[in-house]
C-alpha positions in Angstrom: 172.0 102.2 9.6 168.8 104.2 9.4 166.0 103.0 7.2 166.3 104.1 3.6 163.2 106.4 3.7 164.7 108.4 6.6 167.4 109.6 4.2 170.5 109.4 6.3 173.7 111.1 5.2 174.8 109.9 1.8 177.6 107.6 2.6 178.8 104.5 0.6 176.4 102.2 2.5 173.5 104.6 1.9 174.2 104.7 -1.8 174.2 101.0 -2.0 170.9 100.8 -0.1 169.5 103.5 -2.4 170.6 101.5 -5.4 168.9 98.4 -4.0 165.7 100.4 -3.3 165.7 101.7 -6.9 166.1 98.1 -8.2 163.2 96.8 -6.1 161.0 99.7 -7.2 161.8 99.2 -10.8 161.1 95.5 -10.6 157.8 95.9 -8.9 156.7 98.6 -11.3 157.8 97.0 -14.6 156.5 93.6 -13.6 153.0 94.9 -13.0 152.9 97.4 -15.8 153.8 94.8 -18.4 151.0 92.6 -17.2 148.1 92.1 -19.7 145.6 92.6 -16.8 147.1 96.0 -16.1 146.5 97.1 -19.7 143.0 95.7 -19.7 142.1 97.4 -16.4 143.8 100.7 -17.5 142.2 101.0 -20.9 139.0 99.1 -20.9 138.0 99.9 -17.4 137.4 103.6 -17.9 136.0 103.0 -21.4 133.3 100.7 -19.9 132.6 103.3 -17.2 132.6 106.0 -19.7 129.7 104.3 -21.6 127.7 105.8 -18.7 128.1 109.1 -20.4 126.4 107.9 -23.6 124.2 104.9 -23.0 121.6 106.4 -20.6 121.0 109.3 -22.9 120.8 107.2 -26.1 118.6 104.6 -24.6 116.2 107.3 -23.1 116.0 108.9 -26.6 115.4 105.6 -28.2 112.6 104.9 -25.7 111.1 108.2 -26.4 111.0 107.6 -30.2 109.8 104.0 -30.0 107.0 104.5 -27.4 103.8 103.3 -29.2 101.6 102.2 -26.3 98.1 103.4 -25.9 97.0 105.0 -22.7 93.2 104.8 -21.9 91.6 107.2 -19.4 88.5 105.9 -17.6 86.8 109.1 -16.3 84.1 109.1 -13.6 84.6 112.7 -12.6 81.6 115.2 -12.9 83.7 117.8 -14.8 85.3 115.4 -17.3 88.9 116.2 -16.3 89.9 113.0 -18.1 89.1 114.8 -21.4 91.9 117.3 -20.7 94.3 114.5 -19.7 93.5 112.8 -23.0 94.1 116.0 -25.0 97.5 116.4 -23.3 98.3 112.8 -24.1 97.4 113.0 -27.8 100.5 112.5 -29.8 101.9 110.1 -27.4 103.2 109.8 -23.8 106.8 110.0 -24.7 106.8 110.1 -28.6 104.8 111.1 -31.7 103.1 107.8 -32.5 101.3 106.9 -29.2 97.6 107.6 -28.7 95.3 108.2 -25.8 91.7 106.8 -25.5 88.9 108.4 -23.6 86.1 106.4 -21.9 83.4 108.1 -19.9 81.9 106.2 -16.9 79.0 108.2 -15.6 77.7 105.5 -13.1 79.1 102.7 -11.0 78.1 99.8 -13.3 79.6 101.4 -16.5 82.8 102.3 -14.4 83.2 98.6 -13.3 82.7 97.5 -16.9 85.2 100.1 -18.3 87.8 99.0 -15.8 87.4 95.3 -16.5 87.6 96.0 -20.3 90.7 98.2 -19.8 92.4 95.5 -17.7 91.8 92.9 -20.3 93.1 95.2 -23.1 96.4 95.7 -21.0 96.9 92.0 -20.6 96.2 91.4 -24.3 98.7 94.0 -25.3 96.2 96.5 -26.9 96.9 99.0 -24.2 100.1 100.0 -22.3 98.0 101.1 -19.4 95.0 103.0 -18.1 94.2 105.9 -15.7 91.2 105.7 -13.4 89.7 109.1 -12.3 86.9 109.7 -9.9 85.8 112.3 -7.5 87.3 110.6 -4.4 90.7 110.2 -6.1 90.8 113.9 -7.1 89.9 114.9 -3.5 92.8 112.8 -2.1 95.1 114.0 -4.8 96.0 110.4 -5.9 94.8 108.9 -9.2 95.3 105.3 -10.0 97.3 104.1 -13.1 97.7 100.4 -13.9 99.8 99.2 -16.8 102.7 97.2 -18.1 105.2 100.0 -17.9 105.0 101.1 -14.3 108.7 100.2 -13.7 109.8 102.9 -16.2 110.5 105.8 -13.9 110.9 108.4 -16.8 107.5 107.4 -18.2 105.8 107.5 -14.9 107.2 111.0 -14.2 106.2 112.2 -17.6 102.6 110.8 -17.0 102.4 112.4 -13.5 103.3 115.8 -14.8 100.8 115.5 -17.6 98.0 114.5 -15.2 99.0 117.2 -12.7 98.8 120.0 -15.5 95.5 118.6 -16.8 93.9 118.7 -13.2 95.3 122.2 -12.5 93.9 123.4 -15.8 90.5 122.1 -15.1 90.5 123.7 -11.6 91.5 127.0 -13.0 88.6 126.9 -15.5 86.3 126.1 -12.6 87.5 129.2 -11.0 86.4 131.4 -13.9 89.6 131.6 -15.9 89.2 131.0 -19.6 90.2 127.8 -21.2 93.1 129.3 -23.2 94.5 131.2 -20.1 94.1 128.2 -17.8 95.9 126.1 -20.3 98.8 128.6 -20.6 99.2 128.8 -16.8 99.1 125.0 -16.3 101.6 124.4 -18.9 104.1 126.9 -17.6 107.4 125.3 -16.4 110.5 126.8 -14.7 113.8 125.1 -14.5 116.4 126.0 -11.9 120.0 126.3 -13.1 122.5 126.1 -10.2 125.8 127.8 -10.1 128.4 127.5 -7.3 129.8 130.6 -5.7 132.9 130.2 -3.7 135.8 132.3 -2.5 137.7 131.4 -5.7 134.8 132.9 -7.7 132.1 131.4 -9.8 132.5 127.6 -9.8 130.3 126.5 -12.6 127.3 124.2 -12.4 126.5 122.9 -8.9 125.3 119.6 -10.4 128.5 119.1 -12.4 130.5 119.9 -9.3 128.8 117.2 -7.3 129.3 114.6 -10.1 133.0 115.6 -10.4 133.6 115.4 -6.6 131.8 112.0 -6.5 134.0 110.7 -9.4 137.1 111.9 -7.5 136.1 110.1 -4.3 135.3 106.9 -6.0 138.4 106.9 -8.3 140.6 107.4 -5.2 138.8 104.7 -3.3 139.3 102.2 -6.1 142.9 103.0 -6.6 143.8 102.8 -3.0 141.8 99.6 -2.4 143.1 97.8 -5.6 146.7 98.6 -5.3 146.7 98.4 -1.5 145.5 94.9 -1.9 148.2 94.2 -4.4 150.8 95.2 -1.8 149.3 92.6 0.5 149.2 89.9 -2.1 152.8 90.7 -3.2 154.1 90.3 0.4 152.1 87.0 0.7 153.4 85.6 -2.6 157.0 86.2 -1.5 156.3 84.7 1.8 154.6 81.5 0.3 157.4 81.1 -2.4 160.1 81.8 0.2 161.8 84.3 -2.2 162.0 86.7 0.6 164.5 84.4 2.4 167.0 84.7 -0.5 166.3 88.4 -1.0 166.6 89.3 2.7 170.2 87.9 2.7 171.3 91.0 0.7 168.6 93.6 1.3 167.3 95.0 4.5 163.6 94.1 5.3 162.6 97.8 5.5 164.3 98.5 2.1 162.4 95.5 0.6 159.1 96.6 2.0 159.4 100.2 1.0 160.5 99.3 -2.5 157.4 97.2 -2.9 155.1 100.0 -1.6 156.7 102.6 -3.7 156.7 100.5 -6.8 153.1 99.4 -6.5 152.2 103.0 -5.6 153.8 104.1 -8.8 151.7 101.5 -10.7 148.6 103.0 -9.1 149.7 106.6 -10.0 150.3 105.5 -13.7 146.8 103.9 -13.8 145.2 106.9 -12.2 146.8 109.3 -14.6 145.7 107.1 -17.5 142.1 107.0 -16.2 142.1 110.8 -15.9 143.4 111.2 -19.5 140.9 108.8 -21.0 138.0 110.2 -19.0 138.9 113.8 -20.2 139.0 112.6 -23.8 135.6 110.9 -23.5 134.2 114.2 -22.1 135.4 116.0 -25.1 133.8 113.7 -27.6 130.6 113.1 -25.7 128.7 116.0 -27.3 129.7 115.1 -31.0 128.8 111.4 -30.5 125.4 112.3 -29.1 124.9 114.6 -32.0 125.3 111.7 -34.4 122.4 110.1 -32.8 120.4 113.3 -33.2 120.6 114.1 -29.5 121.3 117.6 -28.4 123.3 117.8 -25.2 124.8 120.6 -23.1 128.5 120.6 -22.8 130.1 119.1 -19.7 132.5 121.7 -18.4 134.8 120.5 -15.6 135.0 122.6 -12.5 137.9 125.1 -12.3 140.8 123.4 -10.5 143.8 125.5 -9.5 147.4 124.1 -9.6 147.5 124.3 -5.8 144.4 122.2 -5.4 145.8 119.6 -7.9 148.9 119.4 -5.9 147.0 119.0 -2.6 144.9 116.2 -4.1 147.9 114.4 -5.5 149.7 114.7 -2.2 146.7 113.4 -0.3 146.6 110.4 -2.7 150.2 109.6 -2.2 150.1 109.8 1.6 146.8 108.0 1.8 148.1 105.2 -0.4 151.3 104.9 1.8 149.1 104.7 4.9 146.7 102.0 3.6 149.5 100.1 1.8 151.4 99.8 5.1 148.2 98.4 6.7 147.8 95.9 3.9 151.5 95.0 4.1 151.0 94.2 7.8 148.2 91.8 6.9 150.3 90.1 4.2 153.2 89.6 6.7 151.1 88.0 9.3 149.3 85.4 7.3 150.4 82.3 5.4 147.4 81.6 3.0 145.1 83.5 0.7 142.1 82.4 2.8 143.7 83.9 5.9 144.5 87.1 4.1 140.9 87.5 2.9 139.7 87.3 6.5 142.6 89.4 8.1 142.2 92.3 5.6 138.5 92.8 6.5 139.2 95.5 9.1 141.2 97.6 6.6 138.6 97.1 3.9 135.8 98.2 6.4 137.7 101.4 7.2 137.6 102.2 3.5 134.1 101.2 3.0 132.8 103.2 5.9 134.5 106.3 4.5 132.8 105.7 1.1 129.4 105.3 2.9 129.7 108.9 4.2 130.2 110.5 0.8 126.4 111.2 0.4 126.4 113.1 3.7 129.5 115.1 2.8 128.0 116.0 -0.6 124.9 117.3 1.1 126.9 119.4 3.6 130.6 119.6 2.8 131.2 122.2 5.5 129.3 120.3 8.3 130.7 118.8 11.5 130.9 115.3 10.1 132.9 116.4 7.0 135.3 118.5 9.1 135.9 115.6 11.5 136.4 113.0 8.7 138.8 115.4 7.0 141.3 115.1 10.0 140.9 111.4 10.7 143.7 109.6 8.8 141.5 106.6 7.9 139.1 108.8 6.0 141.0 111.9 5.0 142.6 110.3 1.8 139.1 110.2 0.3 137.2 113.0 2.2 139.8 115.8 1.8 139.8 115.6 -2.1 136.1 115.2 -2.1 135.6 118.4 0.0 138.2 120.3 -2.0 136.2 119.5 -5.2 133.0 120.9 -3.6 134.2 124.0 -1.6 137.3 125.8 -0.3 138.9 124.5 2.9 140.7 126.9 5.3 144.4 126.8 5.4 144.7 125.7 9.1 142.2 122.9 8.4 144.2 121.8 5.3 147.5 121.8 7.1 146.0 119.9 10.1 144.6 117.2 7.8 147.8 116.8 5.7 150.0 116.8 8.8 147.9 114.3 10.6 147.8 112.0 7.4 151.6 112.4 7.0 152.4 111.5 10.6 150.1 108.6 10.5 151.4 107.3 7.2 155.0 107.5 8.6 154.0 105.7 11.8 152.2 103.0 9.8 155.2 102.5 7.7 157.5 102.1 10.6 155.1 99.6 12.3 154.7 97.7 9.1 158.4 97.4 8.6 158.9 96.0 12.1 156.1 93.5 11.6 157.3 92.7 8.1 160.8 92.0 9.4 159.7 89.1 11.5 156.4 88.0 10.0 157.9 87.5 6.4 160.0 84.6 7.8 157.2 82.9 9.8 155.1 80.1 8.3 152.1 78.1 9.3 151.1 80.0 12.3 149.4 83.4 12.6 150.9 85.6 15.4 148.8 86.5 18.4 148.2 90.1 19.3 150.8 89.9 22.1 153.4 88.6 19.7 152.6 91.3 17.1 153.1 94.0 19.8 156.4 92.5 20.7 157.6 92.6 17.1 156.6 96.3 17.0 158.5 97.1 20.2 161.6 95.2 19.1 164.6 97.2 17.8 
């Protein structure tokens, strides 16, 4: 009789096999969905990750409002550029309560004394930091800042912009431009808003498109890895408890394996759908929640996704999961302990991790040679193809080639896994050699 997933003509035996397959799928699905850990991972997982939508913004705003440190400027420059910096810092580096102090150092001795005093005040807590300005530093384009808050990247960026504006303003004044005009020119800022243009039309913000694509790649990676590993553990548990010996007396080995893969895959799909639903809801409530903290935030509009693109992403996930689940099932069937499984699964895990490591390069150039090659390779296409689809359109021939290669690879992996599983599930205490595994694959 043909394996169940090849869908032979519906005779009595095939209907019985189908009934057994449905029973195995239902058991695998219900047993895992009713688990408390599944509920925790499905609900609390995305909620904790969703806090990233709120906490960074709220904490940055809190830091901006509570910043009360005093910044001192020790100025040894001939044109007193430090006075302009202090004027820019009046009212605070990040908030309304901080102050800036100005100390003139016309000669070397006074400069040394001022720096020693500033260092002592920083250590005592009176100052948050100080800026040292002299002719040599201005010529090099590098001023020195010493303080207790140098690890705050936002604060340092704000301070660097303030210093740059002040130096530019003083140089404009030295060129003959009036003080008011130089201040206006130095304070001018332009922000670049990005918008994606594709063959489907305007694609919204480029930044949001990148964030969305990255979220798609990471979510698919986690889903395939977590539930693929569950397939391996499920096979190993049945082997260790010897339940498979009893089940195989009434069910074909390929039926048992495919029922396990499909059932656990349905669990993964359920969890993925729940994550998408919860994440969408958190995006909707993000702006009102930030508003309650007095923080104005632009809306987070998701990129436009067509129904066809959604179907392709879903199909890629299903084929990719089948491919990797079959690989994990091979690992589970060839080992006897959890320690052996951890070691034997490393090649499969490395394949997934290597794919994730290429995401940055693909985000930079989604239509480059590396992205095109990885789209066709079955080890990487389950993650790279949805990632590229979220960034830019993919030609129909390339799409068909990628899906076709992945489908053939998933089918081949399932057949090989079934043959290894058929023999390996009944072997205990000894890991098969490569020659033995090849003999299992070639057996009929």
